[in-house]
C-alpha positions as CSV (number, residue, x, y, z in Angstrom):
1,M,-33.1,113.8,-66.3
2,S,-33.0,110.8,-63.9
3,E,-31.4,108.6,-66.6
4,I,-28.8,111.3,-67.3
5,S,-28.0,111.6,-63.6
6,L,-27.7,107.9,-63.3
7,G,-25.3,107.8,-66.2
8,I,-23.2,110.5,-64.7
9,W,-23.0,108.7,-61.4
10,L,-22.0,105.5,-63.1
11,F,-19.3,107.3,-65.1
12,V,-17.9,108.9,-62.0
13,F,-18.0,105.5,-60.1
14,F,-16.1,103.7,-62.8
15,A,-13.7,106.6,-63.2
16,V,-12.9,106.4,-59.5
17,I,-12.3,102.7,-59.6
18,F,-10.1,103.0,-62.7
19,A,-8.0,105.8,-61.0
20,S,-7.7,103.8,-57.8
21,T,-6.5,100.7,-59.8
22,V,-3.9,102.8,-61.6
23,A,-2.7,104.4,-58.4
24,Y,-2.4,101.0,-56.7
25,G,-0.5,99.6,-59.7
26,F,2.0,102.5,-59.5
27,M,2.5,102.0,-55.8
28,V,3.2,98.2,-56.1
29,R,5.6,98.9,-59.0
30,N,7.5,101.5,-56.9
31,R,7.8,99.0,-54.0
32,Q,9.2,96.3,-56.3
33,A,11.6,98.7,-57.8
34,K,12.9,99.8,-54.4
35,K,13.2,96.1,-53.3
36,A,15.2,95.3,-56.5
37,Q,17.5,98.3,-55.9
38,T,18.1,97.1,-52.4
39,L,19.1,93.6,-53.6
40,I,21.4,95.0,-56.2
41,S,23.1,97.3,-53.6
42,A,23.6,94.3,-51.3
43,R,25.2,92.3,-54.0
44,T,27.5,95.0,-55.1
45,T,28.5,96.1,-51.5
46,P,32.1,94.9,-50.8
47,L,32.5,92.3,-48.1
48,P,33.6,93.7,-44.7
49,G,37.3,93.2,-44.0
50,W,38.1,92.5,-47.6
51,Q,41.5,94.1,-48.2
52,E,43.3,94.9,-51.4
53,G,45.4,92.0,-52.6
54,E,43.2,89.3,-51.1
55,T,42.1,88.1,-54.5
56,T,45.7,87.8,-55.7
57,R,46.6,86.0,-52.5
58,L,43.8,83.4,-52.9
59,L,44.7,82.9,-56.6
60,T,48.4,82.3,-55.5
61,L,47.2,79.7,-53.0
62,S,45.1,78.0,-55.6
63,E,48.2,77.8,-57.8
64,H,50.2,76.2,-55.0
65,F,47.4,73.7,-54.3
66,S,47.1,72.8,-58.0
67,A,50.8,71.9,-58.0
68,L,50.2,69.2,-55.3
69,N,49.7,65.6,-56.4
70,V,46.5,64.0,-55.2
71,Q,47.1,60.8,-53.2
72,K,44.0,58.6,-53.4
73,Q,45.5,55.7,-51.5
74,L,46.0,56.3,-47.8
75,L,48.6,53.5,-47.3
76,N,51.3,52.3,-49.5
77,K,51.7,48.6,-50.3
78,L,53.9,47.7,-47.3
79,E,51.7,49.7,-44.9
80,T,48.6,48.0,-46.3
81,L,50.2,44.6,-45.6
82,L,51.0,45.7,-42.0
83,Y,47.4,47.0,-41.6
84,H,46.0,43.6,-42.6
85,R,48.4,41.8,-40.4
86,L,47.3,43.9,-37.4
87,K,43.6,43.4,-38.2
88,E,44.2,39.6,-38.4
89,A,45.9,39.6,-35.1
90,L,43.5,42.0,-33.4
91,P,40.1,41.6,-35.0
92,E,38.4,43.1,-31.9
93,C,40.4,46.3,-32.2
94,V,40.2,49.4,-34.2
95,I,43.4,50.0,-36.1
96,V,44.0,53.7,-36.9
97,P,46.9,54.5,-39.3
98,H,49.0,57.7,-39.4
99,V,48.2,59.2,-36.0
100,H,49.8,62.5,-35.2
101,L,51.7,62.2,-32.0
102,N,50.1,65.3,-30.4
103,D,46.7,63.6,-30.8
104,L,47.7,61.2,-28.1
105,F,48.1,64.1,-25.6
106,K,45.4,66.4,-24.2
107,R,45.5,69.8,-25.7
108,P,47.1,72.2,-23.2
109,D,45.4,75.3,-22.0
110,F,47.4,77.9,-23.8
111,S,46.0,80.8,-21.7
112,T,47.9,79.7,-18.6
113,D,51.4,80.4,-17.6
114,G,54.0,78.6,-19.7
115,S,51.6,78.4,-22.6
116,E,54.3,79.5,-25.1
117,T,56.5,76.6,-24.3
118,Q,53.6,74.2,-24.3
119,S,52.4,75.5,-27.6
120,K,55.9,75.0,-29.2
121,I,56.1,71.4,-27.9
122,F,52.5,70.6,-29.0
123,Q,53.2,72.0,-32.5
124,R,56.4,70.1,-32.7
125,L,54.7,66.8,-31.9
126,A,52.0,67.6,-34.6
127,I,54.5,66.9,-37.5
128,L,55.4,63.5,-36.0
129,E,53.4,60.4,-36.7
130,I,52.8,56.9,-35.2
131,G,52.4,54.3,-38.0
132,F,49.4,52.5,-36.4
133,V,47.5,52.8,-33.2
134,A,45.4,49.8,-31.8
135,C,42.3,50.9,-30.0
136,S,39.5,49.2,-28.2
137,A,35.9,49.4,-29.4
138,D,35.4,52.5,-27.3
139,M,38.6,54.1,-28.8
140,K,40.9,53.6,-25.8
141,V,44.5,53.4,-27.0
142,L,45.9,49.9,-26.3
143,A,49.2,49.9,-28.2
144,L,51.3,51.8,-30.7
145,F,52.9,50.2,-33.7
146,D,55.5,52.6,-35.2
147,T,56.9,52.3,-38.7
148,P,60.2,53.9,-39.7
149,S,59.3,57.3,-41.0
150,P,61.8,60.2,-40.9
151,P,60.4,63.6,-39.9
152,P,59.3,65.7,-42.8
153,V,62.2,68.2,-42.5
154,S,65.3,68.8,-44.6
155,D,67.6,69.8,-41.8
156,S,69.3,66.7,-40.4
157,R,70.0,68.2,-37.0
158,R,66.4,69.2,-36.6
159,A,65.3,65.7,-37.7
160,E,67.5,64.2,-34.9
161,R,65.9,66.6,-32.4
162,L,62.4,65.6,-33.5
163,L,63.2,61.9,-33.3
164,S,64.6,62.4,-29.8
165,A,61.4,64.4,-28.8
166,K,59.3,61.5,-30.3
167,K,61.1,58.9,-28.2
168,T,60.6,61.0,-25.0
169,A,56.9,61.6,-25.8
170,I,56.3,57.9,-26.4
171,K,57.9,57.1,-23.0
172,M,55.6,59.7,-21.3
173,L,52.6,58.0,-22.8
174,R,53.3,54.7,-21.0
175,I,51.6,52.8,-23.7
176,P,53.3,49.7,-25.3
177,C,55.0,50.8,-28.5
178,V,56.4,48.3,-31.0
179,P,58.7,49.3,-33.9
180,L,57.4,47.6,-37.0
181,D,59.6,46.6,-39.9
182,P,57.3,46.6,-42.9
183,K,59.6,44.0,-44.6
184,A,59.5,41.6,-41.6
185,P,56.3,42.1,-39.6
186,P,55.8,40.2,-36.3
187,S,53.6,37.2,-36.3
188,V,49.9,37.2,-35.3
189,E,50.7,35.5,-31.9
190,A,53.5,38.0,-31.2
191,I,51.2,41.0,-31.8
192,R,48.5,39.6,-29.5
193,E,51.1,39.0,-26.8
194,I,52.2,42.6,-27.0
195,V,48.7,44.0,-26.8
196,F,47.3,41.5,-24.2
197,P,50.4,40.4,-22.3
198,F,48.5,39.0,-19.3
199,Q,45.3,37.8,-20.8
200,G,46.9,35.6,-23.5
201,T,45.9,35.2,-27.1
202,E,42.2,34.4,-26.2
203,N,41.4,37.8,-24.9
204,T,38.3,39.6,-26.2
205,L,37.3,43.2,-25.6
């Protein structure tokens, strides 16, 4: 009888272990299933703020961008020659090409009175460029070298107004501005005399 009782107890013991293992397996499986369902729901949930027609609008923008031609060279041949002439004349300076005119002014606080007028002026200057800007090693503007570049507008009257605004803005900067003719650039000595009128050609920054 003792051997039979021992066998029964062992059977019950292993049966309990088996049942517990099966129950634990089902519990883990259910947790994983819930987690997977949550991930699927998150992926299929639409993005907040996504409106009907957004996909079409983005595809339309992509078509417009694809119609643009990529320009891998920042300067054309004449501008490249001018750049090297400026670097030869001002080796101690940083020469920055194609600087937007509004980058030479502090951005106004559009939250104050008169912000609408200031915003219009600032945006108008953003489409105007200075050919080259000579800066010191700490990026302080020393001189402007402007190349002839008509404003990127088709209306001739508006182009004239923009050129007038450009001249006025350059005067307000009180920084030497030299118009450059790409076909007849000034000499190295003349460039140094413009940037360093009082120190002479031996100036170093």
